[in-house]
C-alpha positions in Angstrom: 22.9 12.7 42.7 25.6 12.6 39.8 25.3 9.3 37.9 27.6 9.9 35.1 30.4 12.6 34.1 32.7 12.9 31.2 33.4 15.0 28.1 31.0 15.2 25.5 31.9 13.7 21.7 32.0 16.4 18.8 30.0 15.5 15.8 31.1 16.1 12.3 29.0 19.5 12.0 30.6 22.3 14.2 28.6 23.1 17.2 27.1 19.7 17.7 28.0 17.3 20.6 26.7 14.1 21.7 26.8 12.0 25.0 26.0 8.3 25.1 24.3 7.2 28.3 22.5 4.1 29.2 20.3 4.0 32.3 20.9 1.1 34.7 18.0 -1.7 34.8 17.5 -0.6 38.5 17.6 3.2 37.6 14.8 5.4 39.3 12.0 6.0 36.8 10.8 9.7 36.2 7.9 10.9 37.9 5.7 14.2 38.0 7.8 15.4 40.9 11.3 14.1 39.9 12.9 14.0 36.6 16.4 13.4 35.2 18.6 16.1 33.4 22.0 16.6 32.0 24.2 19.6 32.8 26.2 20.9 29.7 29.2 22.9 30.6 30.7 24.9 27.8 34.1 26.8 27.8 34.0 29.6 25.0 37.2 30.7 22.9 37.3 33.9 25.3 37.4 31.8 28.4 33.8 32.3 29.6 31.8 29.2 31.1 28.4 28.5 29.9 25.9 26.2 31.5 23.1 24.7 30.1 20.5 22.0 31.6 18.6 19.6 29.4 15.9 17.6 31.2 15.0 14.1 29.8 12.9 11.1 31.4 13.7 7.6 32.2 10.8 5.3 31.6 9.8 1.6 31.2 10.6 0.4 27.7 7.7 0.5 25.5 7.3 -2.6 23.3 5.5 -3.4 20.3 4.8 -7.1 19.2 4.1 -7.1 15.6 4.0 -10.0 13.1 3.3 -9.1 9.4 4.7 -9.6 5.9 2.6 -7.1 4.2 4.5 -5.0 1.8 1.8 -2.1 1.9 -0.5 -0.5 4.4 -4.2 -0.4 4.1 -6.5 2.5 5.4 -10.1 3.6 5.4 -10.8 7.4 4.5 -12.8 8.2 7.6 -10.4 6.2 9.9 -7.0 7.0 11.4 -4.2 5.4 9.2 -0.9 4.6 10.8 2.3 4.4 8.7 5.3 2.9 10.3 9.0 2.0 9.6 11.4 -0.1 11.5 15.2 0.3 11.8 17.7 -1.5 13.5 19.6 1.5 15.3 18.3 5.0 16.5 19.1 7.4 13.7 20.2 10.9 14.1 17.1 12.4 12.1 14.1 11.1 10.6 11.5 12.8 8.7 7.8 11.8 6.8 6.0 13.1 3.8 3.0 11.5 2.4 2.2 12.1 -1.5 -0.4 11.0 -3.5 0.9 8.7 -6.2 -0.5 10.9 -9.1 0.7 14.1 -7.4 4.2 13.9 -5.9 4.8 17.7 -5.7 2.3 18.6 -3.1 2.5 16.5 0.1 -0.6 15.5 1.9 1.4 15.1 5.1 4.4 17.3 5.3 7.6 17.4 7.3 6.4 15.0 10.3 9.6 14.4 12.7 10.7 12.7 15.7 10.6 14.0 18.6 7.1 15.3 17.7 4.3 14.1 15.6 6.4 10.9 14.8 6.4 8.4 17.8 8.8 5.7 18.6 8.3 2.2 20.2 10.7 -1.0 20.4 10.0 -4.1 18.7 10.3 -6.9 21.3 10.5 -9.6 18.6 13.3 -8.2 16.5 14.9 -5.6 18.7 14.4 -2.8 16.2 13.1 0.5 16.7 9.5 1.3 15.2 8.8 4.9 14.1 5.1 5.4 13.4 2.6 8.3 12.6 -1.3 8.3 12.8 -2.4 10.2 9.8 -5.9 11.8 11.0 -9.1 10.5 9.8 -10.4 12.1 6.4 -6.9 13.2 5.4 -6.8 10.7 2.8 -9.2 10.1 0.0 -11.1 6.7 -0.6 -10.1 4.4 -3.3 -6.7 6.3 -3.8 -3.1 5.3 -3.4 -0.3 7.2 -1.6 3.5 7.0 -1.1 5.0 7.6 2.3 8.4 8.7 2.0 10.6 8.4 5.0 13.9 10.5 5.0 16.6 8.9 7.5 19.6 10.4 8.5 22.0 7.9 10.3 24.3 10.6 11.6 24.5 14.4 11.4 27.0 14.2 8.4 25.4 11.4 6.5 23.2 12.1 3.5 19.5 11.0 4.2 18.3 7.7 2.7 14.7 7.4 1.5 12.5 4.6 2.3 9.0 4.6 0.4 6.0 2.8 1.5 2.7 2.3 -0.1 -0.7 3.3 1.4 -3.8 2.0 -0.2 -6.9 3.8 1.0 -9.7 1.3 -0.1 -13.3 1.9 -1.0 -15.1 0.5 2.1 -17.2 -2.1 0.5 -14.0 -3.7 -1.0 -13.1 -4.9 2.4 -15.9 -7.4 2.3 -14.4 -9.2 -0.8 -11.1 -10.0 1.5 -13.0 -12.9 2.9 -14.3 -14.0 -0.5 -10.8 -14.2 -1.8 -9.2 -15.8 1.3 -12.1 -18.6 1.4 -11.1 -19.5 -2.2 -7.2 -19.6 -1.8 -6.7 -20.0 1.8 -8.9 -22.9 3.2 -5.8 -24.1 5.2 -6.0 -20.9 6.8 -2.3 -20.0 7.2 -1.3 -17.9 10.0 -0.8 -14.3 9.2 2.5 -12.9 10.0 4.1 -16.3 8.5 6.1 -16.6 5.2 3.0 -18.5 3.6 0.3 -16.6 5.2 -1.9 -14.1 3.3 -2.0 -10.7 4.9 -5.2 -8.3 4.4 -3.0 -6.0 2.8 -1.8 -8.6 0.2 -5.3 -9.6 -0.8 -6.3 -5.9 -1.1 -3.4 -5.8 -3.8 -4.7 -9.0 -5.4 -8.2 -7.4 -5.9 -6.7 -4.1 -7.1 -4.6 -6.1 -9.8 -7.4 -8.5 -10.4 -9.9 -5.7 -11.4 -7.0 -4.3 -13.7 -7.0 -7.8 -15.3 -10.7 -8.0 -15.8 -10.4 -4.6 -17.2 -7.5 -5.4 -19.6 -9.6 -8.5 -21.1 -11.5 -7.5 -24.5 -13.6 -5.7 -24.7 -11.4 -2.9 -22.8 -13.3 -1.4 -19.8 -12.2 1.0 -17.0 -14.3 -0.1 -14.2 -13.2 1.0 -10.8 -14.2 -0.6 -7.5 -17.1 1.9 -7.3 -18.5 1.3 -10.7 -17.6 -2.4 -11.3 -21.0 -4.1 -12.1 -22.4 -6.8 -9.9 -22.5 -9.2 -12.8 -18.6 -8.8 -12.9 -18.0 -9.4 -9.2 -17.6 -13.2 -9.5 -14.9 -12.8 -12.1 -13.3 -10.1 -10.0 -12.9 -12.4 -7.2 -11.6 -15.2 -9.6 -9.1 -12.8 -11.3 -7.7 -11.6 -7.9 -7.4 -15.2 -6.7 -5.6 -16.0 -10.2 -3.2 -13.0 -9.3 -2.7 -14.2 -5.6 -1.9 -17.7 -6.7 0.9 -16.4 -9.1 2.5 -14.7 -5.9 2.2 -18.0 -4.1 3.5 -20.1 -7.0 6.6 -18.0 -6.9 6.9 -18.2 -3.2 6.5 -22.0 -3.4 9.3 -22.3 -6.2 11.6 -20.1 -3.9 11.2 -22.4 -0.9 10.9 -25.9 -2.5 13.5 -28.3 -1.4 14.2 -32.1 -2.0 16.4 -34.2 0.2 17.3 -37.9 -0.3 19.0 -40.1 2.1 19.8 -43.8 1.9 16.2 -44.9 3.0 14.5 -41.4 3.3 13.2 -39.1 0.7 11.6 -35.9 1.6 10.1 -33.5 -1.0 8.2 -30.3 -0.4 6.9 -28.9 -4.0 3.5 -27.7 -4.1 4.2 -25.6 -7.4 2.6 -28.5 -9.5 -0.9 -28.1 -7.6 -0.9 -24.4 -7.8 0.0 -24.4 -11.4 -2.9 -26.7 -12.2 -5.3 -24.3 -10.4 -4.0 -21.2 -12.2 -4.8 -22.9 -15.5 -8.3 -23.7 -14.5 -9.0 -20.2 -13.3 -7.6 -18.7 -16.5 -9.7 -21.0 -18.6 -12.7 -19.9 -16.8 -11.8 -16.4 -17.0 -10.8 -16.6 -20.8 -13.7 -18.5 -21.8 -16.5 -16.7 -20.1 -15.6 -13.1 -19.2 -15.2 -11.7 -22.6 -18.8 -12.9 -23.7 -20.1 -11.4 -20.2 -18.5 -7.7 -20.9 -19.8 -7.6 -24.6 -23.3 -8.2 -23.3 -22.9 -5.7 -20.6 -21.6 -3.0 -23.0 -24.1 -3.5 -25.6 -26.9 -3.3 -22.9 -25.9 0.0 -21.4 -23.8 1.9 -24.2 -24.1 3.2 -27.7 -21.8 1.9 -30.6 -21.5 0.5 -34.1 -20.0 -2.6 -35.5 -18.1 -1.8 -38.5 -20.3 0.8 -40.6 -23.7 -0.6 -39.8 -25.7 1.4 -37.0 -27.6 -0.4 -34.5 -30.8 0.9 -33.1 -30.1 3.3 -30.3 -26.7 4.3 -32.0 -25.6 7.8 -32.1 -27.0 9.6 -35.5 -23.6 11.1 -36.1 -22.3 8.0 -37.2 -24.8 7.8 -40.0 -25.2 11.5 -40.9 -22.6 11.7 -43.5 -24.0 8.9 -45.5 -27.6 10.1 -45.1 -26.6 13.8 -46.1 -25.2 12.3 -49.3 -28.1 10.6 -50.3 -30.2 13.7 -49.6 -28.2 15.6 -51.9 -28.2 13.0 -54.7 -32.2 13.1 -54.5 -32.6 16.6 -53.8 -35.1 16.1 -50.6 -34.8 15.2 -47.1 -34.8 11.7 -45.7 -33.9 12.5 -42.1 -37.7 12.1 -41.1 -37.8 8.4 -42.5 -34.9 7.4 -39.9 -35.8 9.5 -37.0 -37.6 6.9 -34.8 -34.7 4.5 -34.0 -32.2 7.3 -33.3 -34.6 9.6 -31.4 -35.4 6.8 -28.8 
């Protein structure tokens, strides 16, 4: 049964042709016994006729309902991580590569295309097309950041556009801290997917930046989610909340409004309350965190203050002075000072 006939449209690239075909709502769906096909008939320059049959399926539309405002994807090292991209129209070509942030020359996931490894579904809310790829488990390393690079060509002749998406593979115990931060800054329990809602992926970023804040406060440290001491766990949560409230402050500043009528005045401005909480949290961090970090460093590490060695310090610091005294008196003094440094 012939449904549609016509002449193909040549694309800018020589040798490429396309046909637009929209199945009717009542069109018969493909089955294992019966499928659809398009018959291409070409006439060559020397007058020969060439026929090529290309089969395709007509199926019910697969839709996806998604409501997320997260700006990054979170994953776990031993779980499948899905990276996805939504576009408004079907592109001519789409290609995916995934790189580690610190190594952009060797892709972890290379040249995944549609159709094939990359799949496509329809977003029923926006009407757009969602392309996604499931990165196999154990492909990405824990506590590491990656970049998913989508190269999209709208037509055969157009230059590809690149869309960059951040993938954050978290250290598994950090997931427990999402609830700690949310209970502090989101007691209203704003619905995820809304403008004011906190996504889990957002809170993971707040925790990441919060730990960097803890490390940057004097004395400087380089703790990671794996090595952060339990004594700093509370301040890590507070620093993450402080960072998140800064983002919320900017959101409230962008969405604030004021309306005044003859008898009615409407104001929506929560920036003052958020600013007050930001100041309280910062005072808490600034007053107590440096003292705690100094005590932790003195407890577990070796060091000196100015030129005075502490017990347990490395003898290398005091050795030049000791050698000068020995040369002055002509005999060894090392045995006198061996006790504190030998421990």
